Every structure is written in structure tokens, then in C-alpha cells.
The first five atom37 places (N, CA, C, CB, O) and aatype in JSON, in Angstrom:
{
  "aatype": [12, 3, 10, 11, 16, 11, 11, 19, 3, 2, 19, 9, 19, 19, 8, 10, 13, 7, 1, 10, 3, 19, 8, 10, 15, 0, 3, 9, 6, 11, 6, 9, 7, 11, 9, 9, 15, 3, 6, 14, 15, 15, 8, 10, 10, 10, 2, 10, 6, 3, 19, 6, 18, 12, 15, 15, 15, 7, 10, 1, 9, 13, 19, 15, 16, 12, 1, 9, 10, 11, 6, 15, 11, 1, 11, 10, 11, 10, 4, 2, 9, 11, 15, 0, 19, 11, 11, 9, 13, 6, 19, 19, 6, 10, 9, 3, 12, 13, 3, 9, 18, 3, 15, 6, 6, 0, 0, 10, 5, 0, 13, 11, 15, 6],
  "atom_mask": [
    [1, 1, 1, 1, 1],
    [1, 1, 1, 1, 1],
    [1, 1, 1, 1, 1],
    [1, 1, 1, 1, 1],
    [1, 1, 1, 1, 1],
    [1, 1, 1, 1, 1],
    [1, 1, 1, 1, 1],
    [1, 1, 1, 1, 1],
    [1, 1, 1, 1, 1],
    [1, 1, 1, 1, 1],
    [1, 1, 1, 1, 1],
    [1, 1, 1, 1, 1],
    [1, 1, 1, 1, 1],
    [1, 1, 1, 1, 1],
    [1, 1, 1, 1, 1],
    [1, 1, 1, 1, 1],
    [1, 1, 1, 1, 1],
    [1, 1, 1, 0, 1],
    [1, 1, 1, 1, 1],
    [1, 1, 1, 1, 1],
    [1, 1, 1, 1, 1],
    [1, 1, 1, 1, 1],
    [1, 1, 1, 1, 1],
    [1, 1, 1, 1, 1],
    [1, 1, 1, 1, 1],
    [1, 1, 1, 1, 1],
    [1, 1, 1, 1, 1],
    [1, 1, 1, 1, 1],
    [1, 1, 1, 1, 1],
    [1, 1, 1, 1, 1],
    [1, 1, 1, 1, 1],
    [1, 1, 1, 1, 1],
    [1, 1, 1, 0, 1],
    [1, 1, 1, 1, 1],
    [1, 1, 1, 1, 1],
    [1, 1, 1, 1, 1],
    [1, 1, 1, 1, 1],
    [1, 1, 1, 1, 1],
    [1, 1, 1, 1, 1],
    [1, 1, 1, 1, 1],
    [1, 1, 1, 1, 1],
    [1, 1, 1, 1, 1],
    [1, 1, 1, 1, 1],
    [1, 1, 1, 1, 1],
    [1, 1, 1, 1, 1],
    [1, 1, 1, 1, 1],
    [1, 1, 1, 1, 1],
    [1, 1, 1, 1, 1],
    [1, 1, 1, 1, 1],
    [1, 1, 1, 1, 1],
    [1, 1, 1, 1, 1],
    [1, 1, 1, 1, 1],
    [1, 1, 1, 1, 1],
    [1, 1, 1, 1, 1],
    [1, 1, 1, 1, 1],
    [1, 1, 1, 1, 1],
    [1, 1, 1, 1, 1],
    [1, 1, 1, 0, 1],
    [1, 1, 1, 1, 1],
    [1, 1, 1, 1, 1],
    [1, 1, 1, 1, 1],
    [1, 1, 1, 1, 1],
    [1, 1, 1, 1, 1],
    [1, 1, 1, 1, 1],
    [1, 1, 1, 1, 1],
    [1, 1, 1, 1, 1],
    [1, 1, 1, 1, 1],
    [1, 1, 1, 1, 1],
    [1, 1, 1, 1, 1],
    [1, 1, 1, 1, 1],
    [1, 1, 1, 1, 1],
    [1, 1, 1, 1, 1],
    [1, 1, 1, 1, 1],
    [1, 1, 1, 1, 1],
    [1, 1, 1, 1, 1],
    [1, 1, 1, 1, 1],
    [1, 1, 1, 1, 1],
    [1, 1, 1, 1, 1],
    [1, 1, 1, 1, 1],
    [1, 1, 1, 1, 1],
    [1, 1, 1, 1, 1],
    [1, 1, 1, 1, 1],
    [1, 1, 1, 1, 1],
    [1, 1, 1, 1, 1],
    [1, 1, 1, 1, 1],
    [1, 1, 1, 1, 1],
    [1, 1, 1, 1, 1],
    [1, 1, 1, 1, 1],
    [1, 1, 1, 1, 1],
    [1, 1, 1, 1, 1],
    [1, 1, 1, 1, 1],
    [1, 1, 1, 1, 1],
    [1, 1, 1, 1, 1],
    [1, 1, 1, 1, 1],
    [1, 1, 1, 1, 1],
    [1, 1, 1, 1, 1],
    [1, 1, 1, 1, 1],
    [1, 1, 1, 1, 1],
    [1, 1, 1, 1, 1],
    [1, 1, 1, 1, 1],
    [1, 1, 1, 1, 1],
    [1, 1, 1, 1, 1],
    [1, 1, 1, 1, 1],
    [1, 1, 1, 1, 1],
    [1, 1, 1, 1, 1],
    [1, 1, 1, 1, 1],
    [1, 1, 1, 1, 1],
    [1, 1, 1, 1, 1],
    [1, 1, 1, 1, 1],
    [1, 1, 1, 1, 1],
    [1, 1, 1, 1, 1],
    [1, 1, 1, 1, 1],
    [1, 1, 1, 1, 1],
    [1, 1, 1, 1, 1]
  ],
  "atom_positions": [
    [[-13.16, 4.77, -5.51], [-11.74, 4.51, -5.34], [-11.14, 4.27, -6.71], [-11.48, 3.28, -4.4], [-11.69, 3.57, -7.55]],
    [[-10.0, 4.87, -6.9], [-9.29, 4.76, -8.17], [-7.82, 4.52, -7.84], [-9.49, 6.05, -9.05], [-7.37, 4.82, -6.73]],
    [[-7.08, 3.99, -8.8], [-5.65, 3.86, -8.58], [-4.88, 4.07, -9.87], [-5.33, 2.49, -7.99], [-5.37, 3.78, -10.96]],
    [[-3.68, 4.57, -9.71], [-2.75, 4.77, -10.82], [-1.44, 4.1, -10.44], [-2.54, 6.29, -11.16], [-1.07, 4.08, -9.27]],
    [[-0.75, 3.55, -11.43], [0.53, 2.92, -11.14], [1.63, 3.5, -12.0], [0.44, 1.41, -11.35], [1.4, 4.02, -13.09]],
    [[2.84, 3.4, -11.47], [4.04, 3.72, -12.23], [5.16, 2.85, -11.69], [4.41, 5.25, -12.13], [5.11, 2.4, -10.54]],
    [[6.16, 2.62, -12.51], [7.28, 1.8, -12.08], [8.51, 2.7, -11.92], [7.56, 0.64, -13.08], [8.85, 3.47, -12.82]],
    [[9.16, 2.57, -10.78], [10.4, 3.29, -10.5], [11.43, 2.24, -10.1], [10.21, 4.39, -9.38], [11.34, 1.67, -9.01]],
    [[12.4, 1.98, -10.98], [13.37, 0.92, -10.79], [12.62, -0.41, -10.6], [14.3, 1.22, -9.57], [11.87, -0.82, -11.48]],
    [[12.82, -1.08, -9.46], [12.13, -2.35, -9.23], [10.96, -2.2, -8.24], [13.12, -3.4, -8.71], [10.62, -3.14, -7.52]],
    [[10.36, -1.02, -8.22], [9.24, -0.73, -7.33], [8.03, -0.27, -8.15], [9.63, 0.35, -6.27], [8.14, 0.64, -8.98]],
    [[6.9, -0.9, -7.91], [5.65, -0.43, -8.5], [5.0, 0.49, -7.47], [4.69, -1.63, -8.88], [4.71, 0.09, -6.35]],
    [[4.79, 1.74, -7.87], [4.13, 2.72, -7.01], [2.65, 2.72, -7.38], [4.77, 4.16, -7.16], [2.28, 2.96, -8.53]],
    [[1.81, 2.44, -6.4], [0.37, 2.44, -6.6], [-0.19, 3.62, -5.82], [-0.29, 1.09, -6.14], [-0.11, 3.68, -4.6]],
    [[-0.75, 4.57, -6.56], [-1.32, 5.77, -5.96], [-2.83, 5.55, -5.87], [-0.97, 7.07, -6.78], [-3.51, 5.45, -6.89]],
    [[-3.34, 5.5, -4.64], [-4.77, 5.27, -4.41], [-5.49, 6.6, -4.21], [-4.99, 4.35, -3.18], [-4.95, 7.53, -3.61]],
    [[-6.72, 6.67, -4.72], [-7.52, 7.89, -4.63], [-8.9, 7.57, -4.08], [-7.64, 8.57, -6.02], [-9.5, 6.56, -4.47]],
    [[-9.42, 8.41, -3.19], [-10.8, 8.29, -2.75], [-11.0, 7.58, -1.43], [0.0, 0.0, 0.0], [-10.2, 7.71, -0.51]],
    [[-12.08, 6.8, -1.37], [-12.47, 6.1, -0.15], [-12.16, 4.62, -0.28], [-13.97, 6.3, 0.15], [-12.46, 3.99, -1.3]],
    [[-11.55, 4.08, 0.74], [-11.21, 2.66, 0.76], [-12.13, 2.0, 1.78], [-9.68, 2.42, 1.12], [-11.77, 1.83, 2.94]],
    [[-13.34, 1.63, 1.32], [-14.33, 1.07, 2.24], [-14.78, -0.3, 1.79], [-15.53, 2.01, 2.37], [-14.26, -0.85, 0.81]],
    [[-15.74, -0.86, 2.5], [-16.18, -2.24, 2.26], [-16.7, -2.43, 0.84], [-17.25, -2.62, 3.27], [-16.58, -3.53, 0.29]],
    [[-17.27, -1.41, 0.25], [-17.85, -1.53, -1.09], [-16.78, -1.62, -2.17], [-18.76, -0.35, -1.37], [-17.03, -2.18, -3.24]],
    [[-15.61, -1.08, -1.92], [-14.58, -1.01, -2.95], [-13.37, -1.89, -2.66], [-14.13, 0.4, -3.1], [-12.55, -2.12, -3.55]],
    [[-13.24, -2.39, -1.44], [-12.03, -3.11, -1.04], [-11.76, -4.35, -1.89], [-12.15, -3.51, 0.39], [-10.61, -4.59, -2.26]],
    [[-12.78, -5.12, -2.2], [-12.58, -6.34, -2.99], [-12.01, -6.01, -4.37], [-13.9, -7.12, -3.13], [-11.11, -6.7, -4.85]],
    [[-12.54, -4.97, -5.01], [-12.05, -4.57, -6.33], [-10.6, -4.1, -6.27], [-12.93, -3.46, -6.93], [-9.78, -4.47, -7.11]],
    [[-10.29, -3.28, -5.27], [-8.93, -2.78, -5.12], [-7.97, -3.93, -4.82], [-8.87, -1.72, -4.0], [-6.87, -3.98, -5.35]],
    [[-8.4, -4.86, -3.96], [-7.56, -6.01, -3.63], [-7.26, -6.84, -4.88], [-8.24, -6.88, -2.55], [-6.14, -7.32, -5.06]],
    [[-8.26, -7.02, -5.74], [-8.05, -7.76, -7.0], [-7.06, -7.03, -7.9], [-9.39, -7.94, -7.74], [-6.16, -7.66, -8.47]],
    [[-7.21, -5.72, -8.01], [-6.31, -4.94, -8.87], [-4.87, -5.0, -8.35], [-6.78, -3.47, -8.96], [-3.94, -5.15, -9.14]],
    [[-4.7, -4.87, -7.05], [-3.36, -4.95, -6.47], [-2.79, -6.36, -6.65], [-3.39, -4.56, -4.96], [-1.6, -6.52, -6.94]],
    [[-3.63, -7.37, -6.48], [-3.19, -8.75, -6.72], [-2.72, -8.96, -8.15], [0.0, 0.0, 0.0], [-1.74, -9.66, -8.38]],
    [[-3.41, -8.37, -9.09], [-3.01, -8.47, -10.5], [-1.67, -7.77, -10.73], [-4.09, -7.86, -11.42], [-0.81, -8.3, -11.45]],
    [[-1.49, -6.62, -10.14], [-0.22, -5.89, -10.26], [0.92, -6.76, -9.71], [-0.28, -4.53, -9.49], [1.98, -6.87, -10.33]],
    [[0.69, -7.38, -8.56], [1.72, -8.23, -7.94], [2.07, -9.4, -8.84], [1.25, -8.73, -6.56], [3.25, -9.73, -9.0]],
    [[1.06, -10.05, -9.42], [1.35, -11.21, -10.27], [1.94, -10.81, -11.61], [0.08, -12.01, -10.49], [2.73, -11.56, -12.18]],
    [[1.57, -9.63, -12.13], [2.12, -9.16, -13.4], [3.57, -8.69, -13.28], [1.27, -8.02, -13.94], [4.3, -8.64, -14.27]],
    [[3.99, -8.35, -12.07], [5.35, -7.84, -11.81], [6.01, -8.71, -10.74], [5.31, -6.34, -11.36], [6.2, -8.26, -9.61]],
    [[6.37, -9.96, -11.08], [6.79, -10.93, -10.06], [8.12, -10.62, -9.35], [6.91, -12.26, -10.69], [8.43, -11.28, -8.36]],
    [[8.88, -9.65, -9.82], [10.13, -9.34, -9.11], [10.14, -7.93, -8.52], [11.31, -9.51, -10.06], [11.17, -7.47, -8.04]],
    [[9.01, -7.25, -8.57], [8.95, -5.88, -8.08], [8.41, -5.78, -6.67], [8.1, -5.04, -9.01], [7.56, -6.57, -6.25]],
    [[8.92, -4.79, -5.95], [8.39, -4.43, -4.64], [7.17, -3.53, -4.87], [9.48, -3.72, -3.75], [6.89, -3.14, -6.0]],
    [[6.46, -3.19, -3.8], [5.25, -2.39, -3.93], [5.27, -1.22, -2.94], [4.0, -3.25, -3.7], [5.58, -1.4, -1.76]],
    [[4.94, -0.06, -3.44], [4.79, 1.14, -2.61], [3.37, 1.65, -2.8], [5.85, 2.25, -2.98], [2.97, 1.98, -3.92]],
    [[2.62, 1.71, -1.72], [1.26, 2.25, -1.79], [1.27, 3.69, -1.29], [0.27, 1.38, -0.96], [1.55, 3.95, -0.12]],
    [[0.95, 4.6, -2.19], [0.88, 6.01, -1.86], [-0.57, 6.34, -1.5], [1.4, 6.91, -3.04], [-1.46, 6.26, -2.35]],
    [[-0.8, 6.71, -0.24], [-2.14, 6.95, 0.26], [-2.47, 8.43, 0.41], [-2.31, 6.27, 1.59], [-3.39, 8.81, 1.14]],
    [[-1.72, 9.25, -0.28], [-1.88, 10.7, -0.17], [-3.32, 11.17, -0.43], [-0.95, 11.39, -1.14], [-3.79, 12.1, 0.22]],
    [[-4.01, 10.53, -1.37], [-5.35, 10.96, -1.74], [-6.45, 10.02, -1.26], [-5.44, 11.1, -3.23], [-7.55, 10.01, -1.8]],
    [[-6.13, 9.22, -0.22], [-7.15, 8.38, 0.41], [-7.74, 9.19, 1.55], [-6.55, 7.0, 0.93], [-7.05, 9.52, 2.52]],
    [[-9.01, 9.52, 1.42], [-9.64, 10.38, 2.43], [-10.31, 9.6, 3.55], [-10.64, 11.28, 1.78], [-10.57, 10.14, 4.62]],
    [[-10.61, 8.31, 3.29], [-11.27, 7.49, 4.3], [-10.86, 6.04, 4.09], [-12.82, 7.65, 4.24], [-10.69, 5.59, 2.96]],
    [[-10.71, 5.31, 5.2], [-10.41, 3.88, 5.09], [-11.12, 3.15, 6.21], [-8.88, 3.63, 5.14], [-11.05, 3.56, 7.37]],
    [[-11.79, 2.06, 5.86], [-12.45, 1.22, 6.87], [-11.56, 0.03, 7.2], [-13.85, 0.74, 6.37], [-10.47, -0.11, 6.64]],
    [[-12.02, -0.81, 8.1], [-11.23, -1.99, 8.47], [-11.06, -2.94, 7.28], [-11.9, -2.73, 9.63], [-10.06, -3.66, 7.22]],
    [[-12.0, -2.95, 6.35], [-11.84, -3.8, 5.17], [-10.68, -3.29, 4.3], [-13.15, -3.84, 4.35], [-10.05, -4.07, 3.58]],
    [[-10.42, -2.01, 4.36], [-9.26, -1.46, 3.67], [-7.96, -1.95, 4.29], [0.0, 0.0, 0.0], [-7.0, -2.25, 3.59]],
    [[-7.95, -2.04, 5.62], [-6.77, -2.57, 6.31], [-6.45, -3.99, 5.88], [-6.98, -2.53, 7.83], [-5.29, -4.37, 5.75]],
    [[-7.51, -4.78, 5.65], [-7.32, -6.17, 5.23], [-6.51, -6.24, 3.93], [-8.68, -6.87, 5.05], [-5.69, -7.15, 3.76]],
    [[-6.73, -5.29, 3.05], [-5.97, -5.25, 1.78], [-4.48, -5.15, 2.07], [-6.43, -4.06, 0.9], [-3.68, -5.87, 1.47]],
    [[-4.11, -4.27, 2.98], [-2.69, -4.07, 3.27], [-2.06, -5.3, 3.9], [-2.51, -2.87, 4.2], [-0.95, -5.69, 3.55]],
    [[-2.79, -5.92, 4.83], [-2.27, -7.11, 5.5], [-2.11, -8.26, 4.5], [-3.21, -7.54, 6.65], [-1.06, -8.91, 4.48]],
    [[-3.12, -8.5, 3.68], [-3.02, -9.61, 2.72], [-1.96, -9.32, 1.66], [-4.38, -9.86, 2.04], [-1.25, -10.23, 1.24]],
    [[-1.84, -8.07, 1.22], [-0.81, -7.71, 0.24], [0.58, -7.94, 0.81], [-0.96, -6.24, -0.19], [1.46, -8.47, 0.13]],
    [[0.78, -7.56, 2.07], [2.08, -7.76, 2.7], [2.42, -9.25, 2.78], [2.1, -7.13, 4.1], [3.56, -9.64, 2.53]],
    [[1.45, -10.07, 3.14], [1.69, -11.52, 3.23], [2.08, -12.1, 1.87], [0.44, -12.24, 3.76], [3.02, -12.88, 1.77]],
    [[1.35, -11.72, 0.83], [1.64, -12.22, -0.52], [3.06, -11.83, -0.93], [0.61, -11.67, -1.54], [3.82, -12.65, -1.46]],
    [[3.42, -10.58, -0.7], [4.76, -10.1, -1.08], [5.85, -10.79, -0.26], [4.85, -8.58, -0.9], [6.89, -11.15, -0.8]],
    [[5.62, -10.99, 1.03], [6.62, -11.64, 1.89], [6.92, -13.05, 1.41], [6.13, -11.68, 3.34], [8.07, -13.5, 1.47]],
    [[5.89, -13.76, 0.93], [6.09, -15.13, 0.45], [7.11, -15.2, -0.68], [4.76, -15.72, -0.01], [7.82, -16.19, -0.83]],
    [[7.18, -14.14, -1.47], [8.13, -14.12, -2.58], [9.31, -13.18, -2.29], [7.43, -13.7, -3.87], [9.98, -12.7, -3.2]],
    [[9.54, -12.94, -1.0], [10.69, -12.12, -0.53], [10.69, -10.71, -1.12], [12.0, -12.82, -0.88], [11.75, -10.16, -1.45]],
    [[9.49, -10.15, -1.26], [9.36, -8.77, -1.73], [8.82, -7.91, -0.58], [8.42, -8.68, -2.98], [8.32, -8.43, 0.42]],
    [[8.93, -6.61, -0.75], [8.57, -5.7, 0.34], [7.38, -4.82, -0.04], [9.76, -4.83, 0.72], [7.13, -4.53, -1.21]],
    [[6.66, -4.4, 1.0], [5.58, -3.44, 0.88], [5.91, -2.26, 1.77], [4.2, -4.06, 1.26], [6.28, -2.42, 2.93]],
    [[5.77, -1.07, 1.21], [5.92, 0.16, 2.0], [4.71, 1.03, 1.72], [7.27, 0.92, 1.65], [4.08, 0.94, 0.66]],
    [[4.39, 1.89, 2.69], [3.28, 2.83, 2.56], [3.83, 4.24, 2.72], [2.17, 2.54, 3.61], [4.8, 4.46, 3.44]],
    [[3.19, 5.2, 2.05], [3.64, 6.59, 2.22], [2.46, 7.56, 2.13], [4.7, 6.95, 1.16], [1.38, 7.22, 1.65]],
    [[2.72, 8.76, 2.62], [1.78, 9.88, 2.54], [0.42, 9.58, 3.17], [1.59, 10.29, 1.1], [-0.63, 9.87, 2.58]],
    [[0.44, 9.0, 4.35], [-0.82, 8.64, 5.01], [-1.36, 9.84, 5.79], [-0.63, 7.42, 5.95], [-0.66, 10.4, 6.63]],
    [[-2.58, 10.22, 5.5], [-3.23, 11.31, 6.24], [-3.49, 10.87, 7.67], [-4.56, 11.74, 5.55], [-3.62, 9.67, 7.95]],
    [[-3.57, 11.82, 8.57], [-3.69, 11.49, 9.99], [-4.95, 10.68, 10.3], [-3.68, 12.76, 10.82], [-4.91, 9.8, 11.16]],
    [[-6.07, 10.95, 9.64], [-7.31, 10.21, 9.91], [-7.15, 8.74, 9.52], [-8.48, 10.84, 9.14], [-7.66, 7.86, 10.21]],
    [[-6.45, 8.48, 8.42], [-6.23, 7.11, 7.98], [-5.19, 6.43, 8.88], [-5.77, 7.08, 6.5], [-5.34, 5.26, 9.22]],
    [[-4.16, 7.17, 9.24], [-3.13, 6.62, 10.12], [-3.72, 6.2, 11.47], [-2.0, 7.66, 10.33], [-3.29, 5.21, 12.06]],
    [[-4.7, 6.95, 11.93], [-5.35, 6.64, 13.2], [-6.0, 5.25, 13.16], [-6.4, 7.7, 13.53], [-6.03, 4.56, 14.18]],
    [[-6.52, 4.84, 12.01], [-7.11, 3.5, 11.87], [-6.04, 2.44, 12.14], [-7.72, 3.3, 10.44], [-6.29, 1.47, 12.87]],
    [[-4.86, 2.63, 11.55], [-3.75, 1.7, 11.8], [-3.4, 1.65, 13.28], [-2.5, 2.1, 10.97], [-3.14, 0.58, 13.83]],
    [[-3.39, 2.82, 13.92], [-3.03, 2.9, 15.34], [-4.08, 2.24, 16.23], [-2.83, 4.35, 15.75], [-3.73, 1.53, 17.17]],
    [[-5.35, 2.46, 15.94], [-6.43, 1.92, 16.76], [-6.4, 0.4, 16.77], [-7.79, 2.41, 16.26], [-6.61, -0.22, 17.82]],
    [[-6.13, -0.21, 15.62], [-6.1, -1.68, 15.56], [-4.7, -2.23, 15.79], [-6.63, -2.17, 14.2], [-4.44, -3.42, 15.62]],
    [[-3.8, -1.34, 16.2], [-2.42, -1.7, 16.57], [-1.66, -2.41, 15.45], [-2.44, -2.58, 17.79], [-0.96, -3.39, 15.68]],
    [[-1.82, -1.9, 14.23], [-1.08, -2.44, 13.08], [-0.03, -1.46, 12.55], [-2.04, -2.79, 11.96], [0.66, -1.75, 11.57]],
    [[0.09, -0.33, 13.2], [1.01, 0.71, 12.72], [2.45, 0.21, 12.64], [0.94, 1.94, 13.61], [3.18, 0.57, 11.73]],
    [[2.86, -0.63, 13.6], [4.24, -1.12, 13.62], [4.48, -2.27, 12.65], [4.59, -1.56, 15.02], [5.62, -2.67, 12.44]],
    [[3.42, -2.78, 12.07], [3.53, -3.9, 11.14], [4.02, -3.43, 9.76], [2.18, -4.61, 11.01], [4.53, -4.23, 8.97]],
    [[3.87, -2.15, 9.48], [4.17, -1.61, 8.15], [5.31, -0.61, 8.18], [2.93, -0.97, 7.55], [5.52, 0.09, 9.17]],
    [[6.05, -0.55, 7.07], [7.05, 0.5, 6.88], [6.33, 1.69, 6.28], [8.24, 0.02, 5.96], [5.86, 1.64, 5.14]],
    [[6.23, 2.77, 7.05], [5.47, 3.95, 6.63], [6.41, 5.14, 6.52], [4.31, 4.25, 7.63], [7.23, 5.39, 7.41]],
    [[6.29, 5.87, 5.4], [7.16, 7.01, 5.13], [6.32, 8.25, 4.88], [8.08, 6.72, 3.91], [5.18, 8.17, 4.42]],
    [[6.92, 9.4, 5.19], [6.21, 10.67, 5.02], [6.03, 11.06, 3.56], [6.95, 11.77, 5.75], [5.09, 11.76, 3.21]],
    [[6.94, 10.6, 2.7], [6.86, 10.97, 1.29], [7.19, 9.79, 0.39], [7.81, 12.14, 0.99], [7.82, 8.82, 0.81]],
    [[6.76, 9.89, -0.85], [7.07, 8.85, -1.84], [8.58, 8.78, -2.07], [6.34, 9.12, -3.16], [9.14, 7.7, -2.23]],
    [[9.22, 9.93, -2.1], [10.67, 9.98, -2.32], [11.43, 9.26, -1.21], [11.14, 11.43, -2.42], [12.36, 8.51, -1.48]],
    [[11.03, 9.48, 0.03], [11.69, 8.82, 1.16], [11.51, 7.31, 1.09], [11.14, 9.36, 2.5], [12.44, 6.56, 1.37]],
    [[10.32, 6.87, 0.73], [10.05, 5.43, 0.63], [10.88, 4.81, -0.5], [8.55, 5.17, 0.4], [11.45, 3.74, -0.33]],
    [[10.93, 5.47, -1.64], [11.72, 4.94, -2.76], [13.19, 4.88, -2.4], [11.52, 5.81, -4.02], [13.88, 3.93, -2.77]],
    [[13.68, 5.88, -1.68], [15.07, 5.89, -1.23], [15.33, 4.71, -0.29], [15.42, 7.22, -0.53], [16.39, 4.08, -0.36]],
    [[14.37, 4.41, 0.57], [14.51, 3.29, 1.51], [14.6, 1.95, 0.76], [13.32, 3.26, 2.5], [15.36, 1.07, 1.17]],
    [[13.85, 1.8, -0.32], [13.96, 0.58, -1.13], [15.38, 0.45, -1.7], [12.91, 0.6, -2.28], [15.94, -0.64, -1.72]],
    [[15.93, 1.55, -2.15], [17.27, 1.54, -2.75], [18.34, 1.18, -1.75], [17.59, 2.88, -3.37], [19.34, 0.54, -2.1]],
    [[18.16, 1.58, -0.49], [19.21, 1.36, 0.51], [19.1, 0.0, 1.2], [19.17, 2.45, 1.53], [19.89, -0.29, 2.1]],
    [[18.14, -0.82, 0.82], [18.01, -2.14, 1.45], [18.82, -3.18, 0.72], [16.55, -2.58, 1.5], [18.82, -4.35, 1.12]]
  ]
}
């Protein structure tokens, strides 16, 4: 699992690559936590376009990230989720908990209109 970041206005876009499984989740969660603390006024957009697999431990990252951001009145959005990964959200009935967009552009536009 790898990640790249970029800043667009007041949104940090985190592009995740590879497999989000139990072996890598703790490292990714730490990296995302560092991004959140380094950018205390920015929202977060997780682009999952290149995530080919995600386990339940990967879901934990999203839930904990959302909680951390909510505490400081910031938002989390997800975009470009492949159907196999989206199915994980649906199976555990967390799909409605997240703002999910088909593209990075649509998600960034949604941040601007809030």
C-alpha cells in the first residue's frame, strides 16, 4: 500500500494505491493521522481509485479518520471506489455513513459548495 497527497484549496487529497489489508492498515492509519495533524484546518478526500482490495481493518481506518475529523468540524469524503471495495462498505452497512463520489472532481466540487 502506498499513498500520495496533494492539496487543493482547503482539501488534502490522499490517493491510496494497492491493498488495504490487516498487514498495512496500521501504517496507513498512522500516515493519515499525521496528515490530519499537520493540516489542522483542512478537509480530507480519500481517492480509492487504485485500491484493489480492502479488508475490514481497512474500513476501520475510514471510520476512525471520520471521527477524528468530525471532532474538529472537518469533513471526510471518498471517491473513485471500485465495485469490489464498495461491496465491503455495503456488506457491513457503512455505505451511508460516508460521502462517496464517482470522481475526484465531483468530490472537490462538493467541498466547495458546502
